[in-house]
N, C-alpha and C positions, 0 to 999 in steps of 0.2 A: 502494499500500500502505500501511499505519499500524498504529503502536500504540497501546494503550488504554492509557493513563496512568493512575498511583494516583489522580491528581485528578478522576478523572472526563473528562477532556479526551483529546487524540489528538495525535498527531505524525505527522502527512499525511504521504507521503513521494512525491515523482514522478521519474520518472528520467528523461521526456521522451525525448532523440536519443540521448544517447553517455552518461546517467549509469549507475554500477556501486553497488553494494553489495556489500563485502569482509567476511568476516569472518575475523579474521587476531589473530598473535599481538602485543603492546603494540610498536609500533615497525617491525612487518615490512612495513607497506604503505608505502611510498616515493616511491610516482608524484608529478610534478610539477602534478597535475589534483586534488591527494586536497584536497578544499573542507573538511570535515568529519571530526573522530577522535573518537569518542564510545567513552569507557571502558564497558565492560560488564561488569567483572570481574576474569574470567580471562580472557574474552577483549575484543578491542576490533574494534568497529562502524564501516569506514570508509566514507565516500561520496567517491569522483571521479566528476569530469563534465568531461571536456576541451573539452564547446562549454559547457558553464554556464548550459545552460538547465535544468536538474532543479532540486530546490528540496526542502526541510523547514520543515513549517511549524505550527506550534502554533497547533491550533484546537480547537471544542467538537465535541461527539459530539452527534447529533440523531437518538435510534433504534439507535444503537450506528451508525452512520455520520458521518464524518465532514464540518461541515457545505457546505464548497468542492467534496463529492462527491456529495453527493445527488440532482445530475440523471442520474447515471451511472448504468444498468441493471445488475441481474445479470447475471454469466457464467454460463456453460454447467456449471460448479461446483460453483456456490451450492449447498446443499440446499433453498431455496425457488424454483429456474426454474424457470421452468412453459412449458416446451420448445408449449406449444398456443397460450398467449395469445403470447408473442413472436414465432410462427410470424403471428399474427392481426395482430400489431403491425407484421411484416415487410412485411406483403401492404396495411395499409393506406398504403404507400409507394409513389410513381411513380419515384423515382426505379432507376437500375441495381442490381440486387442486390450486384454487391462494393461498390457505395459504401453499400448499407445495412446488408450485414455487418462494414462496419468504420464504423459509425454507433455511437458509444458511449451515446447516450439510446436505441438499439434492444434490445439485447444489446452486452454488455463483454467484451474480452478477447479478440478474433479478430482479430490484424492482417494484416497480407496476404498474407503467407507461408500463415497457414493458412486464410485466405478461400478462396485459388488452390487448395488442397488440396483445402478440403470442396463445393467446387465441382464439382472434379474429381470426387471419387468420390463426388456425388448427380449427377454427370451434367447438371451447369444450366450454361447461357450467363452469364457473367459481367456482359455487358450486356444482360440481359432484365430487365424492370421487374418490380420486385417484387411490384407492381399485378397482376400478369398472374399468377402461380406459383400453383396449386394448394396447396391447404392440406399435403396431404401431400407436398409436392417441398418447402415453406417446413420442414416439421418434419424431412426428413432430409436437407436441409445443415447442421440444425443440429445434429441427433443425431452428423454426419459432422465437423462444427468440434470437439463433443468429443472424440470417437473420434482425430481424428489428433493433439490439441493431447496429451492424455493418452497416447499414445503418442511426442507428441516430449520430453513430458517425464521419461520413461523413457530415455532417449537424451540427457540433458540439454539438451534445447532446440536451436535451430539456431543452429551459430555461423559466420559466415562472415570474422570476422577478430577480432582481441583486446579488442574491445568488449562480444562478447555471450557472458561467459563465467558464471558460479553465483558461487555468494558463495566459493567455496575458492579462483575463478581461474582452473577449470576448464572447459573447452572443450566443447559438447556437439557431438554427432557425430548428428542427426537430418535435413540434408543429407544426407547418404547414402541417403535413403530418402524424398526429394521425388520427385513422381510429375510439377507440374506448374510450381512457383513455380520460376524459374531454368533449366528447360529447354527454351527454345527452339530449336528445329532438331533437337532428339534426339527419339525414339520412345518415342510413347505406350504405356506397360508395359501398356496395354490392349487395344489396339489394331493398335499398329506405326506409323500416322497419326504424322507432324513436329507436335511439340506448337509453338503458333504465340503470340505475342505481343500484344496489344493494350493501346493506352492509357484507362482505361474511371474519368470521375472526377476523369481529373488522376491517375492511378496505375495503375502498368504492372499486366497482367493475365495472365497464362500459363494456356492452355486449351489440348482437344483438337478439334479442327474437326469431328473423325466419332464422337467417341463424347459429349459434350456437345452433345447435340441438344435438349436439352427447353428 
């Protein structure tokens, strides 16, 4: 994420594994992992990072985008996101679909949780080569990713521990609505078959072996 500054440059922020952006009253956040405290007038913007992988970077803007982020593709919520062209870009890749959905140079913003949920919704196998997909299937999984992330945002996101909270420190509860991710051994909400876990591209992937047949 980034702030556009009054001098025409940007403050680029990367949360990495454990970074948190919290909005609070002055001095309210007392975490031992507080790295940056920014005075925003009436409130304070605090950067808490347990593992210290995250960063703030003052950088140049190029066509409205910070220079270090120029390689990142649009995400499904951006106004100029082109689902057809992104689907075509996916289908030029020989990598497994799960890996392509996580490739920020193809489409950004889809993490492992939402990739699994989108593939479940579109009935697509996580390990199939993206190059073998039909155009309509590639578009369907992109549409599903946007839909599942929109529902997650309405519920505050997917919080599994205290690291995953909103700017006010509140946890999300979308974990109660997951159909695939983390559901190994539980019955599929669509057909009742047990959800299975496989490793694709070094990442755990959860899927229904009966429903996800495309």
